[in-house]
N, C-alpha and C positions, 0 to 999 in steps of 0.2 A: 442447434449450429448454425446453418442461414442468418438466424436472427443475430447471432453473434457478429459475422462476419458483414453483414448490411451494416450494424451499430458504429464497428470499428473504423469501416470503410468511409461512411458517414464523416464520424471525426474528423476522421485525415484528411478527407476533401474538403472539410469547410473551415478547416484549419490555415490560419494567418500565417501560419511558420509549420507547412507539411513537414518538413526533414525533423524538426524538433517533434512532432506526431510520429513519423514512424518509428523514430529513435525512442520514443518511450513505448509504444508499443512490444518492439521487440527486445528492450531491456523489461516489460513485465514479466513476458515470457519464458525468460533466464536465458536468450538464445544470444550467441556472439556473432558478429557481422560475417564472418566466417562459415559457420555453421549455418544459418540463413543465404549467402551466396550459393553454398556448395546446393543445398535443398533447392534454391530457385537457378541453380544453372547458370550462375553468373561471377563475376570476378566480386572479392572482397571490395574492390577500389569503388564496384559499383555501387554498394551500398552506403560505402562512405559518404560517397558525393549527394547519394541523394537525401540522405542524413542532415549533408552541412548546407543541403540546399548550393551546391555547385553544379548540380543538376536541375533543368527547369524542371517543374514541379512535375509530379507520376499524374500519368493517365491513369483513369477506373481500371482498368486493363492490370497493369503493371501493382495497383494497389491490392487488387483482389490476388494478384501471384503472390504480392508479400504477405499478406492475411492466409490465403491456404498456405502457405510454407509454413508459418508458426504455427498453425492449427496443425498440421502433419507432423511436425518436432514434437509437438507438445501428447502428440497423440501416443506416438512411440514411448515417451517417457510417461504414458499411465492418466494423461488429459486431465493433470489438476489444474491446470490455469484455464482449462475448458468448462473444467465445472464449475467452478469458482465464478466464471461470466457470468455463469445463468444466472437472471433476476432474483436475487431472494427476497425470499416472501420475508420484508425486515417488522420488526416489534418495536416501532419507533417509541413506545413510551420505554420500551428497556436500552436496546439499540437503536443507533443509528448510522448507517454507513454512506460516507462521504469519500470520493474519487478526484483527485487533481487532473486538472488539463495537462499539469506539467508537473514533473518529479521535482523535491526540494530537498538539497543537504539537509542530511538532519539536525545540524546546528542550527542552520538559516530557520528552520521551521519551528522548533525550540525558540530561538529568540523572539521571533515573530508573535508569539505569545506569554510571551516574559517569563519562560522556565527558567527555574533554578534546576541547574545538572546534578543530581544527588549519588549517580553510579556511570562509570563506563563510558564516562565523559569521550573517551580516545575513540571506543568504537561507533558510537555517533555522531562523530564528527567524520567517520567513515562510511555511514550511512545515506540513503536515499531514502524518501518519505513519498509515496506513490498517495498515500490515503490517509485519511482521519474515522476512527470510531468513537460516536460518545456512546459509553457503556454506563446504565446504571448499576454500579458495581454490589448492591444489596439484592434488588431484584436478580439480576442473569445468575449468580448465586442459587440462590433460591427457586427460581423461575424455568431456566435454559437446561434442557440435557443435556449431555456432554455431546451428542451427534448434532446439536444445533449451538451449540456455542459455540463451535469451527467458523459460523455464518459470519461470525461478525469479522471476520477478516475480509469480505467483501472479495475484490478481484486477485489482491495477494498478500501475501502477508509484509511484505515490505510498507509498511502501516504505524503512525501511532496509534496503541488506541489509549483515549479518553478517559478515564473511571471515574464518575464523580458517585454522593453517597458512599464515600470510602471514609473510613476513621484513622488509622496509621498505614492503610496497603496491604497487609497481609493477604485477605481472602482474594484479591485478584491474582497478586504471585504466585498464591498456592494454585490456582485456576490454571496461570499457567504452567508452572512445574509439572502439574500432571495431563497436560494435553501435547499433542505432536507440533504442534504450530506453533512459531512462538513468532512476536513483529519485533519491529525496528525499533520500538521505545515502546514505555509505559510513563504517561502521563497523570501524578495521583492530584487531582485536584481540590484546591481548598484543604488541605490537613496541614496541622501544627507540626509534625512529625512523622518521618516513616520509620514504620518498624523493623526492629531489629533482622529477622528473620526474613522480614521484604529484600532488603539488604542482601542479604546472605542468599537468597534465591536466585536475587539479578544479577551475582557476583557468580554462581554456579552456571545458571542458564546464558550467559553474556549480554541479557537484554537490559540496556540503560533505562533508568528511573531516572524522571523529570517531577517536580510540581511546580503548579502556578496557581496563585488567586484570584489570577483574569476571571473576570464573569463570565459564563458559557456563554451569554449572547453576545460579548465582545469578539470573544474568540471564532465563533461562527461568522460573525462578520468579517471578523479578518483574514478567516481562512476562504470565506465565499469569495476572494476574488481571486483565486486562484481555481475554483469549479465551476 
């Protein structure tokens, strides 16, 4: 727990835009300004002022109170975010979790890696991407047990899962269908056509599907600017 607090505090303190960093972490915990203000015993306008940088940069004491308040709210909800912030033991040959410094609108992210939106474009338009996970689809299905598959979500499900080594995208969408956690979007890499069943699952689950033929190396290069 202390390690998580120090990591978040370090990021906020060193950020060129501390207000945006405060907002990012509040949103990652799924906490409203009103909920946070109530936990910290301040007014919602105080939180808003700090997030918009209308007040001078917060001191370390306020930052710690801010983080502890988020953690306490999360604990009351079951501690899901805290559990997922614990450093995962990534199997980088199967999947690689990448977190963003600041969130990106869903469509903006899709455009940045030259995606073609296949399903749920309207939902993607209203989504926010906090990170990306690159997943070797075939190896993940064959080698990752169900309890470890959830680790591909990193610190938040509000992310894009980029599946490589896919034929038509059926297996990744079936895996998502049978798990409780749902990503903000699925990107199927370098496929000629999306499987009709994958499209149907996407519509049922409300998970947008996009495709891209941009080389993985280039995708990583482009998102590196936001990590």
